[in-house]
N, CA and C atoms as a LAMMPS dump frame, in Angstrom:
ITEM: TIMESTEP
0
ITEM: NUMBER OF ATOMS
489
ITEM: BOX BOUNDS ff ff ff
-5.0000000000000000e+02 5.0000000000000000e+02
-5.0000000000000000e+02 5.0000000000000000e+02
-5.0000000000000000e+02 5.0000000000000000e+02
ITEM: ATOMS id mol type element x y z
1 1 1 N 0.833 -1.26 -0.336
2 1 2 C 0.152 -0.083 0.267
3 1 3 C 0.455 1.192 0.262
4 2 1 N 0.354 2.188 -1.457
5 2 2 C 1.226 3.29 -0.979
6 2 3 C 0.823 4.601 -0.211
7 3 1 N 1.241 5.63 -1.163
8 3 2 C 0.503 7.013 -0.282
9 3 3 C -1.227 7.006 -1.239
10 4 1 N -0.769 6.45 -2.066
11 4 2 C -1.878 7.118 -3.519
12 4 3 C -3.477 6.503 -2.887
13 5 1 N -3.044 4.94 -2.752
14 5 2 C -3.74 3.906 -1.808
15 5 3 C -4.421 4.702 -1.016
16 6 1 N -3.599 4.383 0.312
17 6 2 C -4.094 5.356 0.921
18 6 3 C -5.949 6.764 1.033
19 7 1 N -5.12 7.101 0.261
20 7 2 C -6.485 8.06 -0.086
21 7 3 C -7.446 7.191 -1.018
22 8 1 N -6.885 6.787 -1.353
23 8 2 C -8.762 5.66 -2.031
24 8 3 C -8.905 5.312 -0.695
25 9 1 N -8.383 4.362 0.403
26 9 2 C -8.384 4.374 1.437
27 9 3 C -9.493 4.604 1.991
28 10 1 N -8.652 5.898 2.511
29 10 2 C -9.875 6.265 3.555
30 10 3 C -10.517 8.399 2.545
31 11 1 N -11.161 7.797 1.244
32 11 2 C -11.755 8.571 1.221
33 11 3 C -13.177 9.189 1.712
34 12 1 N -13.622 9.12 2.326
35 12 2 C -14.855 9.919 3.025
36 12 3 C -14.411 10.085 4.008
37 13 1 N -13.165 10.258 4.445
38 13 2 C -12.892 11.872 4.745
39 13 3 C -13.037 13.249 4.319
40 14 1 N -13.652 13.634 5.528
41 14 2 C -13.854 15.572 4.792
42 14 3 C -13.144 16.001 4.366
43 15 1 N -13.715 16.636 3.156
44 15 2 C -12.21 17.244 2.734
45 15 3 C -12.07 18.832 3.17
46 16 1 N -10.724 18.606 3.811
47 16 2 C -10.843 20.248 4.223
48 16 3 C -9.697 21.217 3.692
49 17 1 N -10.303 22.169 2.72
50 17 2 C -9.927 23.427 1.547
51 17 3 C -8.799 24.071 2.05
52 18 1 N -7.902 24.494 2.368
53 18 2 C -7.041 25.344 2.894
54 18 3 C -6.271 26.423 1.876
55 19 1 N -6.435 28.111 2.975
56 19 2 C -5.199 28.625 2.779
57 19 3 C -4.393 28.975 2.528
58 20 1 N -3.225 29.601 2.444
59 20 2 C -1.715 29.831 2.088
60 20 3 C -1.829 30.277 3.699
61 21 1 N -0.98 29.656 4.714
62 21 2 C -0.767 29.547 6.263
63 21 3 C -1.77 29.606 6.546
64 22 1 N -2.106 29.033 6.776
65 22 2 C -3.791 27.867 7.366
66 22 3 C -3.304 27.242 7.925
67 23 1 N -2.896 26.335 9.277
68 23 2 C -2.664 25.816 10.326
69 23 3 C -3.864 24.727 10.57
70 24 1 N -3.856 23.743 10.415
71 24 2 C -4.301 22.82 10.387
72 24 3 C -4.604 21.953 11.829
73 25 1 N -2.89 22.149 12.5
74 25 2 C -2.469 21.892 13.649
75 25 3 C -0.724 22.672 14.061
76 26 1 N -1.948 23.207 15.401
77 26 2 C -0.487 24.099 16.027
78 26 3 C 0.161 23.638 17.185
79 27 1 N 0.974 24.109 17.318
80 27 2 C 2.474 23.022 18.325
81 27 3 C 1.621 23.438 20.019
82 28 1 N 1.561 22.069 20.534
83 28 2 C 0.892 22.268 22.315
84 28 3 C -0.447 22.591 21.871
85 29 1 N -1.648 22.369 21.498
86 29 2 C -2.784 21.998 21.332
87 29 3 C -3.613 20.568 20.855
88 30 1 N -4.194 20.153 21.762
89 30 2 C -4.322 18.88 21.464
90 30 3 C -5.815 18.72 20.528
91 31 1 N -5.188 17.753 19.554
92 31 2 C -6.073 17.39 18.487
93 31 3 C -6.869 16.002 18.162
94 32 1 N -7.798 15.765 18.265
95 32 2 C -8.306 14.521 17.757
96 32 3 C -8.518 14.215 16.132
97 33 1 N -7.933 14.876 15.74
98 33 2 C -7.721 14.416 14.084
99 33 3 C -6.263 14.066 13.496
100 34 1 N -6.36 13.867 12.425
101 34 2 C -5.685 13.28 11.569
102 34 3 C -5.982 13.697 10.365
103 35 1 N -4.488 14.194 10.225
104 35 2 C -4.887 14.814 8.3
105 35 3 C -4.285 13.784 7.008
106 36 1 N -4.839 13.563 6.132
107 36 2 C -3.855 13.549 5.024
108 36 3 C -3.854 13.976 3.87
109 37 1 N -2.579 14.142 2.897
110 37 2 C -2.567 15.035 2.805
111 37 3 C -3.595 14.656 0.672
112 38 1 N -4.473 15.423 0.461
113 38 2 C -4.654 15.653 -1.246
114 38 3 C -3.873 15.688 -2.228
115 39 1 N -3.827 18.014 -2.214
116 39 2 C -2.794 17.637 -2.946
117 39 3 C -2.516 19.664 -2.407
118 40 1 N -1.582 19.954 -3.181
119 40 2 C -1.341 21.261 -2.34
120 40 3 C -0.332 20.432 -1.364
121 41 1 N 0.462 21.409 -0.473
122 41 2 C 1.809 21.331 0.251
123 41 3 C 1.656 21.547 1.74
124 42 1 N 2.418 21.673 2.776
125 42 2 C 2.177 21.332 4.794
126 42 3 C 3.121 21.57 4.496
127 43 1 N 3.506 22.339 5.676
128 43 2 C 4.492 22.441 6.166
129 43 3 C 4.977 22.623 7.526
130 44 1 N 5.511 21.675 8.146
131 44 2 C 5.898 21.183 9.541
132 44 3 C 7.408 22.25 10.37
133 45 1 N 6.105 23.155 10.949
134 45 2 C 7.611 23.91 11.588
135 45 3 C 7.423 23.85 13.041
136 46 1 N 8.286 23.811 13.72
137 46 2 C 8.715 23.963 15.897
138 46 3 C 9.406 25.194 15.423
139 47 1 N 9.462 25.4 16.627
140 47 2 C 9.782 26.921 17.256
141 47 3 C 9.616 28.14 16.325
142 48 1 N 9.281 27.781 15.059
143 48 2 C 10.425 28.881 13.535
144 48 3 C 10.492 28.481 12.851
145 49 1 N 10.899 27.549 12.737
146 49 2 C 11.738 26.633 12.517
147 49 3 C 11.534 25.284 11.689
148 50 1 N 10.843 25.273 10.3
149 50 2 C 10.999 24.953 9.232
150 50 3 C 11.982 23.457 9.077
151 51 1 N 10.066 22.23 9.486
152 51 2 C 11.308 21.194 10.165
153 51 3 C 11.232 20.476 8.231
154 52 1 N 9.224 20.044 7.375
155 52 2 C 9.736 19.669 6.276
156 52 3 C 9.008 20.225 6.075
157 53 1 N 8.886 20.161 3.924
158 53 2 C 7.359 20.161 3.628
159 53 3 C 7.205 19.071 3.832
160 54 1 N 5.984 18.852 3.024
161 54 2 C 5.265 17.791 2.526
162 54 3 C 4.502 17.896 2.027
163 55 1 N 4.808 17.205 0.578
164 55 2 C 3.739 17.575 -0.909
165 55 3 C 3.414 16.629 -2.008
166 56 1 N 3.415 15.374 -1.081
167 56 2 C 2.635 14.265 -1.458
168 56 3 C 1.559 14.002 -1.535
169 57 1 N 0.933 13.641 -2.244
170 57 2 C -0.621 13.217 -2.08
171 57 3 C -0.545 12.418 -0.76
172 58 1 N -1.418 11.671 -0.242
173 58 2 C -1.15 10.375 0.794
174 58 3 C -0.883 10.759 2.059
175 59 1 N 0.019 11.979 2.085
176 59 2 C 1.078 12.049 2.776
177 59 3 C -0.067 12.646 4.94
178 60 1 N 0.957 12.065 6.243
179 60 2 C 0.423 12.142 6.661
180 60 3 C 0.165 13.163 7.699
181 61 1 N -0.097 14.189 8.884
182 61 2 C 0.235 14.478 9.898
183 61 3 C -1.199 14.014 10.967
184 62 1 N -0.277 15.35 12.036
185 62 2 C -1.165 15.218 13.336
186 62 3 C -1.272 13.385 14.006
187 63 1 N -0.383 12.394 13.32
188 63 2 C -0.353 10.672 13.695
189 63 3 C 0.255 10.897 15.022
190 64 1 N 1.284 11.254 15.394
191 64 2 C 2.313 11.235 16.499
192 64 3 C 1.515 11.845 17.949
193 65 1 N 0.965 12.631 18.014
194 65 2 C 0.157 13.909 18.562
195 65 3 C -0.994 12.417 19.616
196 66 1 N -1.501 12.253 18.249
197 66 2 C -2.673 10.927 18.82
198 66 3 C -1.981 9.679 19.099
199 67 1 N -0.983 8.203 18.565
200 67 2 C -0.764 7.58 19.369
201 67 3 C -0.317 7.37 20.325
202 68 1 N 0.244 9.189 21.018
203 68 2 C 0.832 9.014 22.263
204 68 3 C -0.132 9.871 22.774
205 69 1 N -1.018 10.279 22.343
206 69 2 C -2.313 10.656 23.674
207 69 3 C -1.716 11.899 24.091
208 70 1 N -1.135 12.759 23.317
209 70 2 C -0.536 14.015 23.844
210 70 3 C -0.762 15.619 22.577
211 71 1 N -0.003 16.384 23.635
212 71 2 C -0.408 17.618 22.228
213 71 3 C -0.058 17.819 20.609
214 72 1 N -0.059 18.212 19.724
215 72 2 C 0.596 18.538 18.255
216 72 3 C 1.792 18.61 19.24
217 73 1 N 2.927 18.558 18.824
218 73 2 C 4.766 18.7 19.114
219 73 3 C 5.266 19.75 18.325
220 74 1 N 4.367 20.097 16.455
221 74 2 C 4.902 21.146 15.648
222 74 3 C 3.973 21.893 15.441
223 75 1 N 3.369 22.753 14.724
224 75 2 C 2.498 23.193 13.986
225 75 3 C 2.425 23.011 12.576
226 76 1 N 1.33 22.741 12.028
227 76 2 C 1.494 22.277 10.415
228 76 3 C 0.322 23.62 9.256
229 77 1 N 1.248 23.343 8.321
230 77 2 C 0.951 25.106 8.043
231 77 3 C 0.97 24.598 6.992
232 78 1 N 0.02 25.429 5.622
233 78 2 C -0.736 24.901 4.567
234 78 3 C 0.412 26.168 3.395
235 79 1 N 0.87 25.915 2.431
236 79 2 C 1.76 26.892 1.429
237 79 3 C 0.82 26.294 0.521
238 80 1 N 0.275 27.558 -0.096
239 80 2 C -0.568 27.781 -1.367
240 80 3 C -2.297 26.774 -0.856
241 81 1 N -2.681 27.047 -1.389
242 81 2 C -4.07 26.259 -2.047
243 81 3 C -3.764 24.914 -1.628
244 82 1 N -4.618 24.664 -0.371
245 82 2 C -3.844 22.467 -0.252
246 82 3 C -5.64 22.615 0.497
247 83 1 N -6.144 20.892 -0.082
248 83 2 C -6.623 20.01 0.301
249 83 3 C -6.181 18.912 1.328
250 84 1 N -7.25 18.803 2.077
251 84 2 C -6.696 17.629 2.625
252 84 3 C -8.12 16.757 3.111
253 85 1 N -8.053 15.343 3.326
254 85 2 C -8.668 15.004 4.476
255 85 3 C -9.206 14.596 6.056
256 86 1 N -9.61 15.103 6.84
257 86 2 C -9.554 15.574 7.874
258 86 3 C -10.427 13.676 8.292
259 87 1 N -9.485 13.271 9.199
260 87 2 C -9.832 12.044 9.5
261 87 3 C -10.222 11.404 11.329
262 88 1 N -11.175 11.145 11.362
263 88 2 C -11.493 11.054 12.624
264 88 3 C -11.527 10.031 13.034
265 89 1 N -11.067 9.501 14.9
266 89 2 C -11.812 8.48 15.171
267 89 3 C -10.188 7.489 14.163
268 90 1 N -8.999 7.322 14.84
269 90 2 C -8.119 7.341 14.56
270 90 3 C -8.428 5.816 15.541
271 91 1 N -7.981 5.562 16.077
272 91 2 C -8.262 3.915 17.285
273 91 3 C -8.963 3.583 16.103
274 92 1 N -10.443 3.847 16.065
275 92 2 C -11.481 3.104 15.327
276 92 3 C -11.541 2.499 13.856
277 93 1 N -10.345 3.611 13.166
278 93 2 C -9.75 3.047 11.437
279 93 3 C -8.833 2.202 11.944
280 94 1 N -7.989 2.157 12.869
281 94 2 C -6.745 1.576 13.479
282 94 3 C -7.203 0.022 13.633
283 95 1 N -8.51 -0.017 14.378
284 95 2 C -8.74 -1.093 14.454
285 95 3 C -9.452 -2.345 13.086
286 96 1 N -10.434 -1.513 12.77
287 96 2 C -10.627 -1.96 12.01
288 96 3 C -9.955 -1.974 10.33
289 97 1 N -9.521 -1.414 10.288
290 97 2 C -7.994 -0.699 8.442
291 97 3 C -6.856 -1.025 9.067
292 98 1 N -6.851 -1.955 8.43
293 98 2 C -5.508 -3.959 8.976
294 98 3 C -4.336 -2.776 7.836
295 99 1 N -4.483 -2.361 6.879
296 99 2 C -4.427 -1.996 5.508
297 99 3 C -3.42 -0.336 5.986
298 100 1 N -4.305 0.195 6.408
299 100 2 C -4.017 2.155 7.299
300 100 3 C -2.952 1.215 8.273
301 101 1 N -3.072 0.315 9.832
302 101 2 C -2.65 0.698 10.32
303 101 3 C -0.132 0.413 9.554
304 102 1 N -0.638 -1.282 8.683
305 102 2 C 0.25 -1.01 8.201
306 102 3 C 1.46 -0.692 7.314
307 103 1 N 0.662 0.986 7.102
308 103 2 C 1.161 1.686 6.34
309 103 3 C 1.916 2.909 7.054
310 104 1 N 0.172 3.467 8.218
311 104 2 C 0.908 4.215 9.39
312 104 3 C 1.971 3.273 9.521
313 105 1 N 2.064 1.919 10.465
314 105 2 C 3.6 1.74 10.874
315 105 3 C 4.815 1.835 9.628
316 106 1 N 4.828 1.861 8.788
317 106 2 C 5.373 1.515 7.656
318 106 3 C 6.564 3.083 7.104
319 107 1 N 4.93 3.895 8.238
320 107 2 C 5.283 5.315 7.069
321 107 3 C 6.74 5.764 8.667
322 108 1 N 5.924 5.412 10.031
323 108 2 C 6.361 6.343 11.263
324 108 3 C 7.94 4.997 11.05
325 109 1 N 8.053 3.947 11.126
326 109 2 C 9.163 3.15 10.735
327 109 3 C 10.736 3.772 9.562
328 110 1 N 9.778 4.54 8.505
329 110 2 C 10.873 5.347 8.036
330 110 3 C 11.587 6.034 8.791
331 111 1 N 10.509 7.538 8.932
332 111 2 C 10.651 8.46 9.625
333 111 3 C 11.597 8.192 10.321
334 112 1 N 11.592 7.211 11.165
335 112 2 C 12.235 6.55 13.206
336 112 3 C 13.675 6.387 12.219
337 113 1 N 14.153 5.198 11.278
338 113 2 C 15.471 5.43 10.359
339 113 3 C 15.826 6.57 9.589
340 114 1 N 14.905 7.361 9.034
341 114 2 C 15.936 8.297 8.483
342 114 3 C 16.492 9.801 9.753
343 115 1 N 15.405 9.723 10.928
344 115 2 C 16.218 10.156 11.852
345 115 3 C 17.054 9.873 12.557
346 116 1 N 17.561 8.172 13.058
347 116 2 C 18.557 7.362 13.743
348 116 3 C 19.933 7.559 12.583
349 117 1 N 19.125 7.69 11.025
350 117 2 C 20.859 7.713 10.322
351 117 3 C 21.168 9.228 10.404
352 118 1 N 20.416 10.076 10.047
353 118 2 C 20.934 11.225 10.156
354 118 3 C 21.81 11.449 11.687
355 119 1 N 21.26 11.398 12.637
356 119 2 C 21.412 11.386 13.769
357 119 3 C 23.218 10.172 13.699
358 120 1 N 22.666 9.622 13.569
359 120 2 C 24.174 8.897 13.681
360 120 3 C 25.065 9.286 12.502
361 121 1 N 24.73 9.982 11.65
362 121 2 C 26.427 10.407 10.604
363 121 3 C 26.717 11.849 11.237
364 122 1 N 25.386 12.917 12.27
365 122 2 C 25.583 13.574 13.105
366 122 3 C 27.215 13.012 14.139
367 123 1 N 27.321 12.21 15.079
368 123 2 C 28.206 11.894 15.615
369 123 3 C 29.359 11.428 15.364
370 124 1 N 29.214 10.76 14.206
371 124 2 C 30.722 10.538 13.812
372 124 3 C 31.219 11.944 13.232
373 125 1 N 30.476 12.848 12.621
374 125 2 C 30.286 13.895 11.91
375 125 3 C 31.399 14.467 13.193
376 126 1 N 30.601 15.027 14.077
377 126 2 C 30.742 16.259 15.012
378 126 3 C 31.102 15.441 16.415
379 127 1 N 31.414 14.18 15.779
380 127 2 C 31.938 13.045 17.323
381 127 3 C 33.726 13.857 18.437
382 128 1 N 34.249 14.231 18.284
383 128 2 C 35.37 15.277 18.633
384 128 3 C 35.158 16.76 19.079
385 129 1 N 34.283 17.227 18.535
386 129 2 C 34.357 19.169 18.22
387 129 3 C 33.852 19.17 19.547
388 130 1 N 33.621 18.372 20.946
389 130 2 C 33.223 19.255 21.647
390 130 3 C 31.932 19.805 22.119
391 131 1 N 31.199 20.263 21.044
392 131 2 C 30.029 20.696 22.003
393 131 3 C 28.964 20.048 21.672
394 132 1 N 27.402 20.948 21.385
395 132 2 C 26.452 20.322 21.98
396 132 3 C 26.211 19.171 20.749
397 133 1 N 26.913 19.584 19.705
398 133 2 C 26.95 17.895 19.058
399 133 3 C 27.573 16.65 19.34
400 134 1 N 28.053 16.586 20.751
401 134 2 C 28.95 15.636 21.114
402 134 3 C 27.385 14.922 22.641
403 135 1 N 26.593 15.235 22.373
404 135 2 C 25.3 14.747 22.954
405 135 3 C 24.239 13.881 21.71
406 136 1 N 24.923 13.947 20.911
407 136 2 C 23.687 12.67 20.262
408 136 3 C 23.583 11.116 20.631
409 137 1 N 25.051 10.691 20.485
410 137 2 C 25.043 9.663 21.568
411 137 3 C 24.106 9.647 22.782
412 138 1 N 23.544 10.546 23.601
413 138 2 C 23.164 10.616 24.2
414 138 3 C 21.189 10.297 23.937
415 139 1 N 21.426 10.964 23.329
416 139 2 C 19.805 11.594 22.707
417 139 3 C 19.466 10.439 21.722
418 140 1 N 20.776 9.244 21.22
419 140 2 C 20.326 8.521 20.593
420 140 3 C 20.097 7.336 20.603
421 141 1 N 20.384 7.367 22.098
422 141 2 C 19.821 6.538 23.273
423 141 3 C 18.494 6.228 24.052
424 142 1 N 18.435 7.418 24.639
425 142 2 C 17.41 7.801 24.974
426 142 3 C 16.125 7.18 24.282
427 143 1 N 16.373 7.805 22.027
428 143 2 C 15.755 7.733 21.477
429 143 3 C 15.036 6.22 21.26
430 144 1 N 15.93 4.981 21.46
431 144 2 C 16.105 4.154 21.087
432 144 3 C 15.968 3.275 22.169
433 145 1 N 15.984 3.821 23.855
434 145 2 C 15.404 2.503 24.652
435 145 3 C 14.324 1.856 24.72
436 146 1 N 13.432 2.498 23.921
437 146 2 C 12.042 1.91 24.446
438 146 3 C 11.582 1.837 25.558
439 147 1 N 11.509 2.956 26.951
440 147 2 C 11.488 2.453 27.691
441 147 3 C 9.737 3.163 27.685
442 148 1 N 9.411 4.261 26.892
443 148 2 C 7.874 4.783 26.842
444 148 3 C 7.453 6.311 27.032
445 149 1 N 9.663 6.782 27.945
446 149 2 C 9.157 7.51 28.46
447 149 3 C 9.225 8.561 27.246
448 150 1 N 8.635 10.057 28.181
449 150 2 C 8.901 11.504 26.821
450 150 3 C 10.51 12.108 27.069
451 151 1 N 10.647 12.28 25.313
452 151 2 C 12.183 12.965 25.561
453 151 3 C 11.959 14.172 25.06
454 152 1 N 12.915 14.653 26.361
455 152 2 C 13.421 16.092 26.491
456 152 3 C 14.572 16.622 25.733
457 153 1 N 14.718 17 24.886
458 153 2 C 16.271 17.178 24.427
459 153 3 C 16.579 18.135 24.678
460 154 1 N 15.693 19.048 25.366
461 154 2 C 15.997 20.324 25.364
462 154 3 C 16.875 20.791 24.017
463 155 1 N 17.746 22.19 24.632
464 155 2 C 17.613 23.382 23.491
465 155 3 C 19.092 23.764 24.631
466 156 1 N 20.303 25.354 24.372
467 156 2 C 21.214 26.05 24.574
468 156 3 C 20.224 26.593 24.565
469 157 1 N 18.937 26.345 24.483
470 157 2 C 17.623 28.19 24.937
471 157 3 C 17.574 27.162 26.385
472 158 1 N 17.287 25.902 26.616
473 158 2 C 16.047 25.943 27.439
474 158 3 C 17.695 25.27 28.746
475 159 1 N 17.644 26.062 29.374
476 159 2 C 18.292 26.624 30.893
477 159 3 C 18.746 24.265 31.606
478 160 1 N 17.329 24.287 31.647
479 160 2 C 17.34 23.18 33.074
480 160 3 C 16.84 21.77 31.284
481 161 1 N 18.029 21.72 30.331
482 161 2 C 17.671 20.666 30.095
483 161 3 C 18.252 18.97 30.869
484 162 1 N 17.317 17.8 30.17
485 162 2 C 18.458 16.845 31.441
486 162 3 C 19.145 16.79 30.776
487 163 1 N 19.915 17.143 29.889
488 163 2 C 20.812 16.488 28.596
489 163 3 C 22.386 17.746 28.676
């Protein structure tokens, strides 16, 4: 099942037309909805920094907050005219659609693989730099330990960071 197959599978989702700059998810706010991109583009921003722009039909946003039962961890904003399908009831969808569950699991696994690969590359490149990038092994360990604990990576602007 690919991203376009997801659009067919979720054809009952309510289409929502967005204008340029319109938010569908706001960092720190809870949402009980998942969104699937039909056309246009969405940008994911965290603290005003662009993380990724999604323009592939079938791309999914909002799944992490729903799966972890926590508020959105980023802003998701339309870039130009955009259409998404709003999906309510993720638990029911997962229960009744093993195809969607498998697709979502593969999507999340692919994202995790890409992030850990990138962090590993950073670790190799900056291991002896003496900067905060030297913390990459600690962050990787926290991500991969599977403890289920919430990861708070902090930042140089956050003096009480656990790292």
